[in-house]
N, C-alpha and C positions, 0 to 999 in steps of 0.2 A: 149102669145100663140106662137109667132114666135120662141122664145127661146127654147121651148119644142120640136118643130119640128126639129130645127137645132141640138139639143142635141141628139135626136133620130136618125137622119141621121148620126151623128158621130159614133154611136154604130153600125149601119148597115155597114158603110164603114170600120170600124175596123174589123168587122166580115168577110167581104168579103176579106179584105187584108190577113187575116190569112189562107185563102184557099191555099195560096202558100205553107204552111207547109205540106199540104196533098201531093203535088207533090214531096216535098223533102223526105217524108217518103216512098213514092213509089219508088223513085230513089235509096235511100239507100238500100231498100229491094231487088231491082233488082241487084244492084251492088254485094251485099253479096251472093245472090242466084247464080249469074253467077260465082262468084269466087269459091264457094263451088262445083258447078257442074264441073268446069274446074279442080279443085284440085282432085276431085274423079276420073276423067278420066286420069289425068297425074300428079301424086303426086310429081314427081321430078321437075316439072316446077312451083309448087305453091310458093316456097320461092322467086323466081324471080318476081312474079306478086304481091307480097304483097305490094310493094311500090305503084303500080298502084291502088291497092285496097284502100289504105289509102288516096291517092290523090283524087280519085273519090268520096269517102265518104265525105271528107272534103269539096269539091266543092258543092256536093249536099246538105250537111247540112248547108253550108253558105247561100244558097238560102232560106232555111227555116228560118234561123235566120234573114235574111233581111226582110222577110215577117212579122216576129214577130215585128221587130223594126219599120217597117212602120205602123203597126197597133197601136203600142204604141204612135207613133208620132201623128197619127190621133186622138187618144183619149185624149192625154194630152197637145197638143200644139194648 
């Protein structure tokens, strides 16, 4: 009986760990939305900000990937 409870709690913990991916998705959406808003206001400045866009997207996406890796570690280790 104890093994079943522990196994169930592993699934709950892995599910809670994946909630970090929601934050990453919201962050990437905000980054691209802000970039498009700024590019529409000042199209000449958009190419200079493209590097910042990619850097921000990579950092936000990395947090989502870390949350996914943590959930896999909880499940399989």
